[in-house]
N, C-alpha and C positions, 0 to 999 in steps of 0.2 A: 504494500500500500504506500502510495506516495505521500509526501508531507502535506500537499494541498488537500488530499483526500482525508487525512487524519484531522486537519484543521476544520474542514467542512463537517466532518462527523462530530467533532467536539462542539462546534458552533451550533449544531442543531440539537445534540443530545442534552446539553446542559440546560438550555431554556425549557426543553420539554420535560426534563426531570423536575425542574422548579415548579412548572405549572402542574405537573402530576402530583407533587406534594401538596400543593394548594387544593387540588381536586380531591385528594384523599381526606384532607382536613374538612373541607366543605361537605363532602359526602358523609363523613363521620357525624358531623353536627346535624345534618338534615335527615339522614337515613340510618344512622347507627353503625354498628360494626359491619353489617352486611353491605351497607353503602360504601364504607371504607374498603372492604374487600373487593367490591366491584370496580371501584375507581383504581385500586392498585393493579388489578388484573388488566384493566383497560390501558393504563399507562405502560405497564410492562409489555403488553402486546404491541403498542405503537413503537416503543423503543426497540424491541427485538426485530420487528418487521422492517422498519426503516434502516436499521443498522445493517441487516443482512443485505438489503438492496444496495446500500453504499459500498459495502465490501464486494458484492458480486460485480457491480459496474466497474469498480476500481480494478479488480482482477482482470476483467474482460478488456479494459482499456489498454492494459499492457500487451495484450495479444493483437488486437486490431480495432480500429474505430467502428467497423461494421459489427463486430461481435459485442461491442459496448452497447449499441442500440438493441441488439437481440437480448442481451442480459437484462437491460432495463425493462423491456417489455415482458420478458419471461418472469422476472421477479415480481412484476406488477400482477401478472396473471396468477402466479402462485399465491400471492397475498390475498387476492380477491377470492380464490377458491378456498383457501384455509379459513378466511373470515366467514365465508358462507357455511362451511362445514361446522365451525364453532358455533355460529348462531343457530344452526339446525340442531346440533347436539345439546347445546345448553340454553335453548330458547325458553324452556319452561322451568329452569332451575330456580330453586329457592335458597341455594347456598350463598348467593350474593344478590345485590340489588341491580337489576338489569338496566335501570335508567342511569344509575351512577356509572356503570360500565360503559354504556353507550355515550354518555356525555363526555367521559374522560377520553374515549377513543376519538370522538369528533374534535374536541378542543386540542388534544395532543397532536392529532394529525395536522390541524391548522397551524399550530405553533411550530411543529417540526418543519413543515413545508416553508413557512415564512422565514424561519431561521436559516434553512438550507439555501433558499434563494438569496438571502442577504449575504451569507457566507460566500456563495459563488460570485456574487457581484463585487465583493471586496477582494477576492482572490486575484492576484496578478498572474494571469496565465498568458503565455506567448501564443499567438495564433499563427505567427510566421517564425520559422526557424532562422535566426540571424546568421547562422554559420552554414547555411545550405549553399551548395555549389549550383550555379546556374548552368545547365547544359548548353554547349555551343558558345560559351562566353570565355573560353580559354581557361576555365577553372577559377576565374576571379569572382 
């Protein structure tokens, strides 16, 4: 993983964790222990899913730009399928508060996405290789 990727991952994970802690406290106050458990599981789900995506895309970027796009779309598809399976499997659960879970997932996703966009915009990445040789120009 490149330094830029680690920086983006940290820049998105830290605010999401902070918002997740707030979500757990709010859910605890509004819905009790089951609300706190739901918010904790939702926050962990967002953190794990988005971290896996960043790692997968970073790994694919080392291989080829085309594979990077495939990894991004593939990880998105896997996330959607796993979320659907989790909602189907735990839709009627009474172990945690489903509203606290859902709201923490929504808020966590928004915060992660906004922080990731901000981190990418602040990252200084070269779009042109300054040391590239121009063919037919005598190697200069």
